[in-house]
C-alpha positions in Angstrom: 7.0 66.7 124.5 7.4 69.0 127.5 9.4 72.2 127.3 10.7 74.4 130.1 8.6 77.5 130.5 9.9 80.9 131.6 8.4 84.2 132.7 9.4 87.6 131.4 9.2 90.7 133.5 9.2 94.2 132.2 8.5 97.4 134.1 4.7 97.2 134.1 4.7 95.5 137.5 6.0 97.0 140.7 9.2 95.1 141.7 7.5 93.5 144.8 4.7 92.4 142.5 7.2 90.9 140.1 8.8 89.1 143.0 5.5 87.6 144.0 4.7 86.6 140.4 8.1 84.9 140.1 7.5 83.0 143.3 4.1 81.9 141.9 5.7 80.8 138.6 8.3 78.8 140.5 5.5 77.1 142.5 3.7 76.2 139.2 6.8 74.6 137.7 8.3 77.4 135.6 12.0 76.9 135.0 13.3 80.5 134.7 12.4 84.2 135.0 14.0 86.8 132.8 14.1 90.5 133.8 14.1 93.1 131.1 16.4 96.1 131.0 14.6 98.3 128.5 14.4 101.9 127.8 15.4 104.1 130.7 12.9 102.8 133.2 14.3 99.8 135.1 17.7 98.3 135.1 17.8 94.5 135.4 20.2 93.5 138.1 18.4 95.0 141.1 15.1 93.2 140.4 17.1 90.0 139.5 18.6 90.1 143.0 15.2 90.6 144.6 13.7 87.7 142.7 16.7 85.4 143.4 16.4 86.2 147.1 12.8 85.1 147.4 13.0 82.0 145.2 14.8 78.7 145.6 14.9 76.8 142.3 14.0 79.0 139.4 16.8 80.4 137.3 17.0 84.2 137.0 18.3 85.9 133.8 18.9 89.4 132.4 16.8 89.8 129.3 19.0 91.7 128.3 21.7 94.0 129.7 23.7 95.8 127.0 27.4 95.6 126.4 28.1 99.4 126.2 27.3 100.9 129.5 29.1 98.6 131.9 32.8 97.8 131.4 33.5 94.1 131.2 35.1 93.9 134.6 32.1 95.5 136.3 29.8 93.3 134.2 31.5 90.2 135.3 31.7 91.4 139.0 28.0 92.2 138.9 26.9 88.8 137.7 29.4 87.1 140.0 27.7 88.9 142.9 24.3 87.6 141.7 25.7 84.1 141.6 26.9 84.5 145.2 23.2 85.1 146.1 21.8 82.3 143.9 24.6 79.9 143.0 24.0 78.1 139.7 20.8 80.0 139.0 22.0 83.1 137.2 21.9 83.6 133.4 23.7 86.5 131.7 21.7 87.8 128.8 23.6 90.4 126.7 22.3 92.5 123.9 23.7 95.2 121.6 21.2 97.9 122.7 19.4 100.0 120.2 19.0 103.5 118.7 17.8 106.1 119.1 18.2 105.4 122.9 22.0 104.7 122.7 22.6 107.7 120.5 20.6 110.0 122.8 22.8 109.2 125.7 26.0 109.7 123.7 26.9 106.1 122.8 27.9 105.4 119.2 27.3 101.7 118.5 30.2 101.3 116.2 31.0 97.8 114.9 28.5 96.1 117.3 29.5 92.6 116.3 33.2 93.1 117.2 32.2 94.9 120.4 30.0 92.0 121.4 32.6 89.4 120.6 35.1 91.1 122.8 32.7 91.5 125.6 31.7 87.9 125.7 35.2 86.6 125.4 36.5 88.8 128.2 33.5 88.3 130.6 33.6 84.6 130.2 37.3 84.5 131.1 36.8 86.7 134.1 33.8 84.6 135.4 36.0 81.5 134.9 38.4 82.9 137.5 41.2 83.7 135.1 43.6 86.6 135.2 42.8 88.4 131.9 44.9 90.5 129.6 43.0 91.6 126.6 43.9 94.2 124.0 40.9 94.5 121.7 39.3 97.3 119.8 36.8 97.9 122.5 38.0 95.9 125.5 41.3 96.6 127.2 42.3 94.6 130.3 45.8 94.5 131.9 46.1 91.5 134.2 42.6 91.8 135.6 40.8 89.2 137.7 37.8 89.2 139.9 39.4 90.2 143.2 38.0 87.7 145.7 39.5 88.2 149.1 36.8 87.2 151.6 35.2 84.4 149.7 36.0 81.2 148.0 37.8 81.8 144.6 35.8 79.6 142.2 34.7 79.7 138.6 31.2 81.0 138.3 28.9 78.8 136.2 27.0 81.6 134.5 25.9 80.8 130.9 26.0 83.7 128.5 23.1 84.2 126.2 23.3 86.6 123.3 20.0 88.5 122.7 20.1 88.7 118.9 17.7 90.0 116.3 19.7 90.6 113.2 21.2 87.6 111.3 24.8 88.6 111.7 24.4 88.8 115.5 22.5 85.5 115.3 25.6 83.9 113.6 27.8 85.3 116.3 25.5 83.8 119.0 25.8 80.4 117.2 29.6 80.7 117.2 30.5 82.0 120.7 27.5 82.1 123.1 26.1 79.4 125.4 22.6 80.2 124.1 20.6 82.7 122.2 17.7 84.7 123.7 15.4 85.1 120.7 13.4 88.3 120.5 9.8 88.9 120.9 7.4 90.6 118.5 8.6 88.5 115.6 6.7 86.0 113.6 7.3 82.2 113.7 8.5 82.5 110.1 11.3 84.7 111.4 12.5 81.7 113.5 13.3 79.7 110.3 15.9 82.3 109.2 17.2 82.6 112.8 17.8 78.8 113.0 19.6 78.9 109.6 22.0 81.6 110.7 22.5 80.2 114.2 23.6 77.0 112.4 26.0 79.0 110.2 27.7 80.4 113.3 27.6 77.2 115.2 29.4 75.4 112.4 32.3 77.8 112.7 32.8 76.5 116.2 32.4 72.9 115.3 28.9 72.5 116.8 25.3 72.6 115.7 22.1 74.5 116.6 21.1 71.6 118.9 24.1 72.5 121.1 22.6 75.9 121.9 19.8 76.7 124.3 17.2 78.9 122.5 14.7 80.5 124.8 12.4 83.0 123.1 10.5 86.0 124.5 6.9 85.8 123.5 4.2 88.4 124.2 1.2 86.6 125.7 -2.1 88.5 126.0 -4.5 86.0 127.4 -8.2 86.6 128.2 -11.4 84.7 127.8 -12.6 87.9 126.0 -10.6 87.6 122.8 -11.1 91.2 121.7 -9.9 92.5 125.1 -6.8 90.3 124.8 -6.0 91.7 121.3 -6.5 95.3 122.4 -4.2 94.8 125.3 -1.5 93.4 123.0 -2.1 96.1 120.4 -0.8 98.9 122.6 2.5 97.1 123.2 2.8 96.2 119.5 2.2 99.8 118.5 4.9 101.1 120.8 7.5 98.8 119.3 6.3 99.4 115.7 7.2 103.0 116.3 10.3 102.7 118.5 12.0 99.6 117.4 11.1 99.1 113.7 14.1 96.9 113.1 12.4 94.1 115.0 9.2 94.6 113.0 11.0 94.6 109.7 12.5 91.3 110.6 9.0 89.8 110.9 7.7 91.2 107.6 5.4 93.9 109.0 4.5 96.1 106.0 6.8 99.1 105.5 3.8 101.4 105.0 2.4 100.6 108.4 5.8 101.3 110.0 5.8 104.7 108.2 2.3 105.5 109.3 3.1 104.7 112.9 6.3 106.7 112.8 4.4 109.8 111.8 2.3 109.5 115.0 4.8 108.4 117.6 7.8 110.4 118.8 10.4 109.1 121.2 9.8 108.8 124.1 6.1 108.4 123.3 3.3 109.4 125.5 0.5 106.9 126.3 -1.9 109.2 124.4 0.3 109.0 121.3 0.5 105.2 121.5 -3.3 104.9 121.9 -3.8 107.1 118.8 -1.3 105.1 116.7 -2.8 101.8 117.9 -5.9 102.6 115.9 -3.8 102.0 112.8 -2.7 98.5 113.8 -5.0 95.7 112.5 -5.7 92.4 114.3 -3.7 90.3 111.9 -0.5 92.2 112.7 -1.1 91.7 116.4 -1.7 88.0 115.9 1.3 87.7 113.6 3.8 88.7 116.2 2.2 87.8 119.6 0.3 85.0 121.3 -2.9 86.8 121.9 -6.5 85.8 122.4 -8.2 83.0 124.3 -6.1 80.6 126.4 -6.3 78.0 123.6 -5.3 80.5 120.9 -2.3 81.6 123.0 -1.1 78.0 123.6 -1.5 77.2 119.9 0.6 80.3 118.9 3.3 79.5 121.5 3.5 75.9 120.1 4.3 77.4 116.7 7.4 79.1 118.1 8.5 75.8 119.7 7.9 74.0 116.4 10.2 76.6 114.8 13.2 76.2 117.1 12.4 77.8 120.5 13.5 75.5 123.3 11.9 77.5 126.1 9.0 80.0 125.7 9.7 83.1 127.8 6.2 84.4 128.3 5.5 88.1 128.8 2.1 88.3 130.4 -0.1 91.3 129.5 -3.4 92.2 131.1 -4.4 92.6 134.7 -4.5 88.8 135.7 -0.9 87.7 135.1 -1.4 84.6 137.2 -4.0 83.4 134.8 -1.3 83.1 132.1 1.0 81.2 134.4 -1.9 78.8 135.2 -2.8 78.4 131.5 0.7 77.1 130.7 1.7 75.4 134.0 0.7 71.9 132.9 0.9 72.5 129.1 2.9 70.4 126.6 3.0 71.6 123.0 
């Protein structure tokens, strides 16, 4: 069985280096590249445009933008613009953001499920070329449409993926999204619960889990030197243990470890703090929630996620030789 592979880009690469890596992944048969918008480092749509401009076939998605900082009309216009650059290749990944980041910039994430529902409904209608009036709790539109004057007025075929971690958001994805972008730094066991709750939501809309695309972010630290691969992943795992413990709790990481890490890390954390806290993180936790080790070990772990419901591994390459990860998976079938 072959599965479409995808590349995940964070902010650890310069944008031009990310563009080159995306081109290389396209050459090696990868189907998509997803650009993160995480922390306050790099927003997603500028590098998405850059990647779309230098590729021909690969799909380009946001992994993910949040639904709080762009109003729905601007969000729809932004992704419509990206589709003008790369018609039929753009994927809109939306997420509910996270605290403490949202709180620190003055956003209160009140009733996130309702806010996300309204965002998806309104953006989908705008992208479909409709004139939209919407009077929700969070979204208010009065006869708004995407104001095409100098171009063809056409529906934009942009699938909406909900980046969900919690099970209520997973049910919402099953109900109203075109797909779900499953999170990284979770264990394969987590996927079992995710599929169950996706199914609950899908049933509300008269469909099944199989009707949803289910790409999944997977941290991949690949090196012939197994210890070096694990140490590279350990730094990233430690950062998320301290800053996004909700993801870790979903995977069954021990509460005591989260508390120990939290005493060392502040937000935003310095590299020195992360390195100190990383000493607390054992190998088994790193391997629980990442695909780390030799190429064979990485492929085996990614296959576990596919076996548990992932339809497209979205690989986040760590380490200095990111092309080696692309090469290790280019001709791979789980």
